[in-house]
C-alpha positions as CSV (number, residue, x, y, z in Angstrom):
1,M,76.2,-74.5,-54.5
2,S,78.1,-71.5,-53.2
3,D,75.3,-70.2,-50.9
4,G,75.5,-73.2,-48.6
5,K,72.1,-74.7,-49.5
6,P,72.1,-78.4,-50.4
7,V,71.5,-79.4,-54.0
8,L,68.2,-81.1,-54.2
9,Q,67.8,-84.2,-56.4
10,N,64.5,-84.5,-58.2
11,I,62.3,-87.4,-57.5
12,Q,62.8,-88.9,-60.9
13,D,66.6,-89.0,-60.6
14,A,66.4,-90.3,-57.1
15,F,64.0,-93.1,-58.1
16,L,66.0,-94.1,-61.2
17,N,69.4,-93.9,-59.4
18,T,68.1,-96.2,-56.6
19,L,66.9,-98.8,-59.1
20,R,70.2,-98.6,-61.0
21,R,72.4,-98.8,-57.9
22,E,70.5,-101.7,-56.4
23,K,70.3,-103.5,-59.8
24,T,66.6,-103.9,-59.3
25,T,64.6,-105.7,-62.0
26,V,61.9,-103.3,-63.3
27,T,59.1,-103.3,-65.7
28,V,59.0,-100.4,-68.2
29,Y,55.8,-99.7,-70.0
30,L,56.1,-97.6,-73.1
31,L,53.4,-95.3,-74.6
32,N,53.0,-97.7,-77.5
33,G,51.9,-100.5,-75.1
34,A,55.2,-102.4,-75.1
35,K,56.3,-104.0,-71.8
36,L,60.0,-104.4,-71.1
37,I,61.5,-106.3,-68.2
38,G,65.1,-105.7,-67.2
39,K,67.5,-103.4,-65.3
40,I,68.4,-99.8,-65.6
41,K,72.0,-99.5,-66.5
42,S,72.3,-95.7,-66.8
43,F,70.2,-92.7,-67.4
44,D,70.4,-89.0,-68.2
45,K,68.1,-86.1,-68.7
46,F,66.5,-87.5,-71.9
47,S,67.1,-91.3,-72.0
48,V,67.4,-94.5,-70.0
49,L,69.9,-97.2,-70.9
50,F,68.0,-100.5,-70.3
51,E,69.5,-104.0,-70.0
52,S,67.4,-107.0,-70.7
53,G,69.2,-110.3,-70.9
54,S,72.1,-109.8,-73.3
55,Q,70.5,-106.8,-75.0
56,E,70.9,-103.1,-74.2
57,Q,68.3,-100.6,-75.3
58,L,68.4,-96.9,-75.3
59,I,64.9,-95.7,-74.4
60,F,63.9,-92.1,-74.7
61,K,62.1,-90.9,-71.6
62,H,59.3,-89.2,-73.6
63,A,58.4,-92.8,-74.8
64,I,58.0,-94.2,-71.3
65,S,54.6,-94.4,-69.6
66,T,55.5,-96.1,-66.4
67,I,58.4,-97.7,-64.6
68,S,57.5,-100.2,-61.8
69,H,59.2,-102.6,-59.5
70,S,58.3,-105.0,-56.7
71,R,59.5,-104.2,-53.2
72,E,60.6,-107.1,-51.0
73,G,57.6,-108.4,-49.0
74,R,55.0,-106.5,-51.0
75,G,53.3,-107.5,-54.2
76,A,53.5,-105.2,-57.1
77,V,50.2,-104.1,-58.6
78,D,50.1,-104.2,-62.4
79,T,48.3,-100.9,-62.8
80,H,48.2,-101.3,-66.6
81,Q,46.5,-104.7,-66.2
82,S,44.1,-103.4,-63.6
83,A,43.1,-100.5,-65.9
84,R,42.5,-102.9,-68.8
85,E,40.4,-105.1,-66.6
86,T,38.3,-102.2,-65.5
87,T,37.9,-100.9,-69.0
88,D,37.1,-104.4,-70.3
89,S,34.4,-105.0,-67.6
90,R,32.6,-101.8,-68.7
91,Q,32.3,-102.8,-72.3
92,P,29.1,-104.8,-73.3
């Protein structure tokens, strides 16, 4: 910017860029319930290029529910599984 203020990167771009740069294996949950495991190859304003094994998939961001990854030394919590268990335990 010409006014000397730093350009702020939004949290979504920062998160996705870190996962892409570090080639972190992530789990992507789609709104239709599908679960994809792989790596983020690239992304833009509207989509994520996802690599799983020998396949590449272009996923539109509006179809994504959650992107999660496990940090070293910490266990990742499967919030989708936890929510299902909570819902299932309430049903007779």
